[in-house]
C-alpha positions in Angstrom: 131.3 17.1 126.4 128.4 17.0 124.0 130.8 16.9 121.0 132.7 14.0 122.6 129.5 12.1 123.2 128.4 12.6 119.6 131.8 11.3 118.3 131.7 8.3 120.7 128.2 7.5 119.4 129.1 7.9 115.8 132.1 5.5 116.1 130.4 3.1 118.5 132.7 3.9 121.3 131.3 3.2 124.8 130.8 6.5 126.7 131.2 6.3 130.5 128.3 7.5 132.6 128.5 11.1 133.4 130.4 11.4 136.7 130.8 15.1 136.6 128.2 16.9 138.7 126.4 20.0 137.3 128.0 22.0 140.0 131.5 20.8 139.0 130.7 21.5 135.4 129.5 25.0 136.2 132.8 25.6 138.1 134.8 24.4 135.1 132.9 26.8 132.9 133.5 29.6 135.3 137.2 28.9 135.4 137.4 28.7 131.6 135.5 32.0 131.3 137.9 33.6 133.8 141.0 32.3 131.9 139.5 33.6 128.6 138.7 37.0 130.1 142.2 37.3 131.7 143.8 36.4 128.3 141.8 39.2 126.6 143.0 41.7 129.3 146.7 40.4 128.8 146.4 40.8 125.1 145.3 44.4 125.5 148.0 45.2 128.1 150.8 43.7 126.0 149.7 46.0 123.1 149.4 49.0 125.5 152.9 48.7 126.9 154.3 48.1 123.4 152.5 51.2 122.0 153.8 53.3 124.9 157.3 52.2 124.1 157.1 53.0 120.4 154.7 55.9 120.2 154.7 57.8 123.5 157.4 60.5 124.0 158.3 59.3 127.4 158.3 55.7 126.2 160.6 56.4 123.3 163.0 58.7 125.3 163.4 56.4 128.3 162.3 52.8 127.4 163.3 52.6 123.8 166.6 54.3 124.5 167.3 51.8 127.3 166.7 48.9 124.9 168.9 50.5 122.2 171.7 51.1 124.7 171.6 47.4 125.7 172.0 46.5 122.0 168.4 45.4 121.2 167.7 45.7 117.5 164.3 47.0 116.4 163.3 43.6 115.1 164.1 42.0 118.5 162.0 44.6 120.3 159.1 44.0 117.9 159.4 40.2 118.0 159.3 40.0 121.8 156.7 42.7 122.0 158.7 44.6 124.6 157.1 47.6 126.2 157.3 50.4 128.6 155.2 51.5 131.7 155.1 55.2 132.1 156.1 56.9 135.4 152.7 57.6 136.9 150.2 56.0 139.3 147.4 55.0 137.0 148.1 55.4 133.2 147.4 51.7 132.5 144.4 51.6 134.7 142.9 54.7 133.1 143.5 53.4 129.5 142.2 50.0 130.3 139.0 51.3 131.9 138.5 53.8 129.0 138.6 50.8 126.7 136.1 48.9 128.8 138.4 46.3 130.6 137.2 44.9 133.9 139.0 46.1 137.0 138.7 42.7 138.6 140.7 41.0 135.8 143.3 43.8 135.9 143.7 43.0 139.6 143.6 39.2 139.1 146.5 39.5 136.5 148.5 41.6 139.0 148.5 44.5 136.6 147.0 46.9 139.2 147.0 46.8 142.9 144.9 48.3 145.7 146.3 49.9 148.9 144.7 49.9 152.3 142.8 53.1 151.6 141.2 51.5 148.6 143.3 53.4 146.0 143.9 51.4 142.9 147.2 51.9 141.1 149.4 50.5 138.3 151.7 47.7 139.5 154.2 48.5 136.8 155.5 52.1 136.7 158.7 53.6 135.1 159.8 50.2 133.9 160.7 48.4 130.7 158.3 45.5 130.2 159.0 42.0 129.1 155.8 40.1 128.2 156.0 36.4 129.1 154.3 34.2 126.4 152.9 30.8 126.6 154.2 28.0 124.4 151.5 29.0 121.9 152.6 32.6 121.9 149.9 34.3 124.0 150.9 36.9 126.7 150.2 35.3 130.0 152.4 37.4 132.4 154.7 40.4 132.6 158.0 41.3 134.1 159.0 45.0 134.6 162.6 46.1 135.2 163.3 49.4 136.8 165.5 51.9 135.0 166.4 54.1 138.0 167.8 52.4 141.0 165.5 52.9 144.0 166.3 51.3 147.4 162.5 51.2 148.1 161.7 49.3 144.9 162.7 45.8 143.7 164.7 45.6 140.5 161.9 43.5 138.9 158.2 43.4 139.4 156.7 40.2 138.2 153.2 38.9 137.6 151.8 36.8 140.4 150.5 33.3 139.8 147.2 33.5 137.9 144.8 31.1 136.2 147.0 31.6 133.1 150.5 31.8 134.6 152.3 29.3 136.8 155.9 30.4 137.1 157.3 26.9 137.5 155.6 25.8 134.2 156.9 28.6 132.0 160.2 29.5 130.4 160.7 33.0 129.1 161.3 33.0 125.3 160.5 29.4 124.7 157.7 30.2 122.2 160.2 32.1 120.0 162.9 29.4 120.4 161.0 26.2 120.2 161.5 25.6 116.5 165.2 26.3 116.6 165.6 24.1 119.6 163.7 21.3 117.8 165.9 21.7 114.7 169.2 21.9 116.5 168.5 19.6 119.4 170.2 21.9 121.8 169.2 24.8 124.1 171.1 27.2 126.4 169.4 28.4 129.5 170.4 31.8 130.9 169.2 33.7 133.9 167.8 37.1 132.9 165.3 38.4 130.4 168.0 40.3 128.5 170.6 37.5 128.6 
């Protein structure tokens, strides 16, 4: 706001009286800080899942082999920053906390959950991971597809609505396709992440 006021004064533009209360301004700052913190956590988590896919023995044997069997080329895996979530209750949680990431933001992003007994656990386990990027290329959500059919578990686990992610406003892969869409003037919409 101060920068806008300065520019308005510099160019003799009339600035309206401040109608935003200090309380509302404080709330906006809190929300902006929350979004920024959640973005930092999502950046870490995207790197974590990608590292597990490419460097961890389980990730390479299960996740990477799945993508290869589906015909994914290494450059596609790298471009979309695909990942893998290990088959365990709290691998992500432990790694995130070891690296100083706040549990509240892991929960807010739907990356970990808490059961009735207060036990916190990873939301994504034994799944290949598809990071969902904003139009500017930032990871804002995640989708995890199971590899072993389990009648007790859904095929996909998806991020909930968050301050960064509103499902109805996002289109998977748009960041990577936007220039080609603009050049060619055409786009094909398909249903699944691997389509």
